[in-house]
N, C-alpha and C positions, 0 to 999 in steps of 0.2 A: 850567622844563624838567625839574626833578626829578633832575638829575645832580649828583653831588658836584663841588665845585671847591675846589682848594687853591691859595692864593696866598701870596706873601711868604716862601717858604721860604729864599730866597737860596742854596740848594744844589741844588735840583732840576735845574737846567740843567747842573750839573756832574756829576751822578750819572746821570740818566736819559738814555738814548741813543735815537735814532730806532730804532723797531722793538721796543723793550722792551715786554714785556707786564707790566702792573702790576695789582695788586689794591688797591682803595681801600676801606678799612673805615671808612665815615663815622661809625659809632656809636662807634668807639674812637679815631678820628683817626690811623689807621696806614696808611701806604702801603708795600706790599711789591713788590719786583721779582720776578716769578715765574720769569723765564728767566735770572737772573744771581745765583747763590748767593753770590758773593763781593762783591757790591755793598755800598756803605756803608749803604744803607737795608735793614736786616735786623733780626733779633731783637736784635742787639747795639746797634743804633741806639736812642737814647732814645725812649721811648714818649711820645706826646703825650696829654695828658689835657684834658678839657673844663675851661676856666677860667671862661668866662662865656658868656652868651647875649645877643644884641642884635637888635632888630628894625630893622636898617638894611641898606642895599644893599652890594654888593661894592665899589662905588665908594667909599662911606664907609669901609668896612673897609680898603681899600687905602690911602687917604689917612691914616687913623688909624695903620695899621701902619707906614708909612714915616715919619710924623711922630714917633711914639714911638721908633722905632729910631734915626733920625738925631738927634733932639733930645737924648735922654738920652745917647747915645753921645758926642755933642759935649761934654757937660759931665762925664760920668762914663764914661771909656773902658772898654770891655769889657762894656757892657750892651746891645749890639746883638744882639737875639735871632736865632739862626740856625734854631731849630726851632719853627715855629708853623704853624698852618693855619686857614683859614676854610672852613667847610662850611655850606651852606644845607640845613636839614632839610625834611621833606615838607610842613611848614606854612609855609615861607618864612622861617623864623627863622634868623638867622645864629649858628652855634655857633663859638666861638673856642677853639682848642686850643693849649696850650703844653707844652713839656717842663718838668715841675715842678722838676727839679733846676736847669735853666738859669734858670728864673723866680726861684727862691729865691736863687740866686747873684747875679742882677741886682738884686733887691730889697735884698740885704745891701750890695752896692756902692753903690747909690743912698742908702740910709740912712746908711752910713758917710760918704759924701761930704757929705751935709747936716749931719751931726754935726761934721765937720771944718770946714765952711764954711756956717754958718747962712744967709748971704745967698744961697746957691745956691737954696734953696727959693723965695725971693721971685723970683729970676730965672726959674725954671721956671714959676711961677704966672703971672707977667706974660706970658711967651711963649705959654703955652697960652691965656690969656685973649685975646690979640691974634689968635691962630690961630682960635679958636672964633668970634670976632666975624665973621671972614671966611667961615668954613665953615658956620655954623649956618643961614643962610638957605637953603642948598642942602639940608642934611640935613633940615630941617623942612619942605621942599617949598614954602617961600614964594617961592623963586626957582629958576628953571631955567637950566641952562647952555644958552646960545644957539648957540654955535659952538665950533670947535676952539681958536680964540684964547683964548676965555674959559676953556675947560678947561685949556689949557696954563698960563694965568696962575694959576688956582687951584692946580694941581699944583705949580708952581714956587715958590709963595709959602708953602709949608707952614712955619708957625711963624717967618716972617720978620718 
């Protein structure tokens, strides 16, 4: 469709109201509310920067986003990202944006938690491996989701 899409912000529904006029700057990963100068999404709000690019679907990005947020935050509290966006570019490639300050803080917390408890790394690796074995057939397009029940099962079994 060629339209920008941002998912996984966890704050958009709290900030954006029906009728708000917004500007989406897909090149810089910035959303501005044009009719509400005192909104939380403004120049004072952290700027999102492109962190990586992936050739995957929004479905994959959404699962990945929720898994990372929930999984790391379960073991290392305070690492659940609040400021991130997924945008598909004109070539169909998924650009992933984060607030660099928030990302750096989360990486520091995760690194310190692994230093404090070296077994944590093994726990995280085993969990991701189990998750990817379930998800990879869908991501690699070797398997298709047949119905809503199967979709709900995939969604609810993130990293379980």
